N, C-alpha and C positions, 0 to 999 in steps of 0.2 A: 565559522561554526556556530550554530544556535546556542544560545546561553540558558535556555529554560531548562535544560536538564539538571542544572545545577540547583534549580529550585524545586525541581519535580521528581528527582531521583528517588525519594522516599516513598513516592507513589507507585505502584506497579499497576499498569493497565492491562497487560497480557502477561500470563505466566505458563510456561511450557515445563512439564516435568516427565522426563523419560519417554518422550514421544517418538513412536515408530510409526511409518507409514508403509502399507503394502498395497500394490496393485496386482491383485491375484497372487502369485507365488513370488512375484519380484519385490524384494525389500528395498524400498526407495530411500527412506531416511531411518536412522538408527539411532536410538536413545539421546534424542536432542532435549536439552533443558538449558533455559534461561529466561530471564524476566526482562519485559518491555516496559520502559517508564512511560508515565502518562506525559502529555504535552510536550512531546520531544520527537525528534526524527532518528529512527532507527535504520541503518542500511544493511541490507543482506548481501554479502559479497561472495564471489567465488568463481572458479572456472565452470564453462558450460557443463550441463549434465549433473551437477552436483546436488540438485534438489532444491534450489532456491525459489523457484516459482511453486513448485510443490509444497513447500514450506509455508509460503504467504498464502496460498489457498486453503490451508487448513484454518486459518483464522477467520473465514466466512463460510466454510464448509462447501466451498465451490468444488473440492474433490468428490464430493458425495455424488456428483453428476457423472462420474466415471463407473462403469461397471467393475464389480469385484474389488472395490477399493475397501480397506481395512486401516482403521487407526487404532493404535494401542498407546496407553498412557494418557496423560491429563492436559488439556489445555483449558485455562481460565480466562475469561474476561470479567473484570471486576469481581473476582473471585466466585463467579458463576461458571460451572462447567460447560463449556461450548458443545462438547460431546456427551452431555448428559441425557439421561432417557427421555426427560421431559423439556428438553430444549426447543423453544419455538424458532425454527430455521428462518422464517420470514422475518421475525423480529430481529434475530442475529444479523441478517444481511442489511437490515436498516441501519443498525449500529455499526456495522463494520463493512464500509463502502469499499468498492475496487475500481481502479483506472487500469486500463490495460495497456499494452505495449502501442497498439494503434488506436487511435480514436475509434470507438464504436457507437458512432452517431445513429440514431434510429431514423429511418425514411419518414420523417415527419418535420414540422416547423420548429424553428428554435424553442419557441415557447411550449410547444407539446413535448419536445425532449426534456424540457425542465420539470414539467409538472406531471408527468406519467408516474413518478414514485409517490408524491403527495397524493395524486388521485387513487391510486393502488391502496394507499393506507387510509383511505376514507374521507380525505379533505375535497369538498366538491365546491365550496364557496368560491365564486369569481374572483372577489376581492381578496381572500385569503391566498388564493393561487397566484394572483398577480404580485402581491407582496412577496411571496416565497421567490418567484422568478427573478423579481428586481433584487432581492437581497442576496441571491445565490449568485447572480451575474456579477453583483458589485463586489461580492467576495473574491471574485477572481479577475477583478479588474476588466471585466467584458462588457458590462453594462452601457458604457458610454459609446461602445463600438457597434453595438447591435440593437439598442433600444427603438431605433425607428424599424426595424426589419425583423422582428419577433415573429412574424407571419410566414418569413421566407424559409426553405429548407435549411435544415441544420448542415446537411451535406455540401451547401454552397459556400461554407465558411472555409478559410485557409486551414491548414493543417494545425497550426500553433492555436488558432481559435478554436478548432474543433476539440482539441485535447482539454482546453480550458472549459470549454461548454461540458466535456465529460465530467470534469471535476466538480462544474457548478451542479450538474445532474446529481451527483453523490452527495453534495453538500445540502440539496433542496430536501432531503429526508431527514436532516439532523442527525448525522452519525457521530460516533464518538472516535472512531478510528477510520483512517483513510489508507488503503493499500494501493501502492503503485508499482505495478511490474514493468520495469523498464519503459517508463512512460515519456521519456524524452529521447528514446533512441531514434524514433521516426523524424525528429524535429530538426529544424536548422537551429544554429547556434544562438540565433536572437531569441527564438521561440523558448529554446531550452534555458536561456537565462531568465527569461520571465517566468517560466514553470518553477524553476528553483527559487528565484524570489517570493513566489507564491507559496511554496512549500514552507518557507522560513517564517512567513506571516502567519499562515495557517496553524503552524505548531504552536503558536501561543494558546491556542484553543483545542486544537484536536492533536491526538496520537497519529504519527504517520510512519507507516513502515515501507521502506522501497526496497526493490531488487534493482541493482544497477550493475553493470560491467565497467563503468566509467569511474576509475579510481579518483580522478580529480572531482567529480561530482560528489562522490561519497566523502571526500575530504571537506569539500566546501560546504556541505549542507547538512551532514548528520552530525548528531551527537553522540549515537552509540553505533558500533559496528560489529557484525557476526559475520565471522569468516567460515565458510563451509568448503568441504573436499569430500570426494570419494576415497573411501579406504580401500585396502587391499582386497576385501571382499565385494567391492563395487557397491556399497552402499554408503549413501550420503549422509554427512554428519556434522557437527559444529566442532571446529578445531580451535577457535578463540573467539572471546566476546568481552569487548572492553569499550571504554571511551574512545571515540574516534581518533582524537588528539594523541591519545596514548599509543594505540595500535599502530598508527601510521609513522610515529616517531619511534617507538621502542617495543615492537611487537614481541610476544612471549615466546611465539612457536617459530622455527626456522621456516615453515612451510608458509606461514602468513607473510613473513619478510619476503620470500622468493615471490610470492604472488604480487604483492602490492608494489614491488620494485620492478614487476615486469619479467622475472626470469622464467615464468611460465604463465600459462593460462591465456 
C-alpha cells in the first residue's frame, strides 16, 4: 500500500459535503460526505450500479454533459467550490484529469495525442510541446518504447501502451488530480501490473481516485477506500470510508465485510 497518506492525510484535496446527484427524477447518489487526501490513492469500491462512476465524474463535472442532471451539496477542490457559480469548467478539467475504462485514443499520432491538451490551453511553441511530450511519456515509462515512432498512429499501440498513453495525455496538462474509472479492467495481468506500479509512483505528486471492482487491486494500491452501496430506496450512498488497511482487516459495517470477502457483489 502507498505510504504517502501518512504524510499527507492532514491535507485535503477534495471534500464532499452532503452531495446528492439526480438524473432527472432519478436520485442516483444520496448525502455523500467524505474527504480525499492529497498525494494518495483513494479507491471507490462497491457492487455494480451503486454510483461509483457517477461519483467519480462529479469531480471534473463530466456529468454536466448528461441532460437534466442536478447536483446538490458541495464539492471542493483545494477549498474552491467545483459547482460554484463562477467555476471555470475548462480549467477544472485541466486540474482534474480522467482516464477511462477503455483507452480513448484519438485517431491521430502518438505525439498529437499528447499535445492536443497543451495546444488547447495556448501552448504553441514546438520546443515546449516536444518537452511536454517527452516528460509525459517518461512519467508513464513509455518514452523509450515509442520515442522513435511519435508520428505513428496512437491506435497502433498495444492495449496496455494505449492506456499509459491516455495517462500521459492527462499528465501533459499538469493536473493535480487523476481520476481512473476501471482503467485496468480491459488489460492483461502484465499491463495491469505496470499501471498499478505507475499509480503508486504518480501518487507521490498527484492525488489519484480510482473506481475498481478488483478487491485485490484496491488492497494493493490504495491508501483510502470508500465502500458504496444502494440502499432500500435504490439510492447509491457511502457505507464506510477508512484507510484501506483498516477496512480490509477490520471493517466497521457488516455490509462492507460481506462485499470485500466476496459474499455478495
